[in-house]
N, C-alpha and C positions, 0 to 999 in steps of 0.2 A: 504494500500500500504506500510505500515511500514514493515521493514524487507527485502524488496526487494532492489536490487541494483538500484541506480539512473539511469535514462535514459541516454543513450549515446548521446552526442551532435548531432550525425548524425541522431538520431531517433526523435529528438524534432522538432516540427513545428517551423517555423520562429517566430511566435508570442510568443510561449513558451520560445524559446531561448532568444529573446529580453527581455521578462519579467524577466527571471532569471538574465539577465545582468543589470536589473534596468531601462529598458526603457518601455514606454507605447506602443510603436509600431515603425514601420519602419520610420515614419515621424519624430518622436522625435530623433531617432538615426541619421537619415540623417542630420537634422538641427544641432544637437550637434557636428557633424564632419565637418560642414561647407559645406555640399552639398546643392545645390539649389533644393528645393522641389517644384514641382514634376519633374522638368526637369532632375535632376541627380539621380533619384531613382535607376536606374540600377547600377550606380557606388556604391551607398550605399549598395545595395544587394550583390554586389561582395565583398565588405569589410566584410559584415556579414559572407559570405561564407568562406572567408579567416580565420576569427576568429574561426569559427566553426571547420574548418579543423585542426587548431592548437590545439584546445581543444580536438578534437577527438584523436589526436596523444597522448596528455597527458593522456587522459582517458585510452587508450589502454595500454600505458606504465605502468600506475599505477595499472591496473587490471590484467596484465599478470605477473608482477614481483613478488609480494608477495601474490597475490590472495586475497588481502584484499579489503573490500568495501571502495569506495572513498566517503568521505563526500560531500554532494551537493555543499557546498560553494567552494570546491576546483575545481569545474568544470567551474568556471568563467575564468580560464586560469592561467598562471603563475603569480607570484607576479608582474612582470613588466606589464603584460597584464591587471591585475586587476586594476592597477593605471590608465590605459587608458580606460578600459571598464566601470568600475563602475562610477556612478555619483559622483562628488566630495562631500566630507563630509563638511558640513558647521559648523561653530562655533556657538553653541547655544546662545552665548552672543551677536552675531552680528545680527541685524535686517535685514532680507533679503527682497528685493523687491519681490512682487508676480510676478510669471511668467505671461507673456502676453498670452492671448488666441490665439491659432494658427490661428483662423479665422481673428483676428485683424491683425496679422502679414502678412497673405496673402493679406489682403486688403491694408495694408501699402506698401507692395512690388508692388502691382498693381499700386497704385497711384505714387509711386516713379518712375516707368517706364513711366506712362502716362504724368507726369509733367516734363519729360526730364531728369530723373535721378538726381533730386534735393536731397539735403541731407535728411537723415531720420529725423533730427530735424525739417527741414522745412515741411516735410510731416506731422509730428505730429501736427504742428500748422496750417496747411493749412485749415482744416475745420472751424477754428475760423475766418479766414480771407476771406473766400469765402462763397458763397451760392450755395447749390445744390449738394455738395459732398455726403451727406447722410451717413456719417460715423462718428464715435466718436473715436478719437485716444487719448483721455485724459488718458487712462490707458495703453498706449503703452510704454513699457520699451525699449528704444533704444538698450540696451545691448542684448536684445533677438533677434534682427534682424540679419539675415544671411548676410554674405558679398555678394556684388553684383559683379558678374563676369564681366559684361559689364563696370562697373565703374572701377574695378581693372585693366582691360586691357587697359583702356584709361587714367589711371593715376589719376582718381578721387577717393575721399574718402567719401562715403556716411555717414560715422560716424562723420565727422567734424561738429562742432557746429558753422556754419558760420552765418553771418548776412544775413538774407533773407529779 
């Protein structure tokens, strides 16, 4: 495939476009933009479509002006868009906490709701204080949790480290 012009953004599948932007899939993209998965998946897809339309315009402008081939990295959008779309670069000298398994995040969200929207910190410690939950949240990184729309609309903050 070398020597061929890169695919136009409109010709890429959703998974190819997301992969090129640095995401493993729509779920990771949705969560990273604060959408509640799977409830707000349609909104996340609309945002992907908007980004693709912008990239398509840039691709067309770049390929019709000089007739030159556009390098693949330039298809991630304008410089401003790349700062939004690409995953943030981390400092190699800073030890980063491992990302929480998405299944653990889904289970924590479920228990957050089941237990009356208690804080995420309380959810993390609930299996240690109860019997029968059948989950292990010891590896749950609270920073990986998405915002809770029900908590936000009622003025609660599930990220608060309150006394439980």
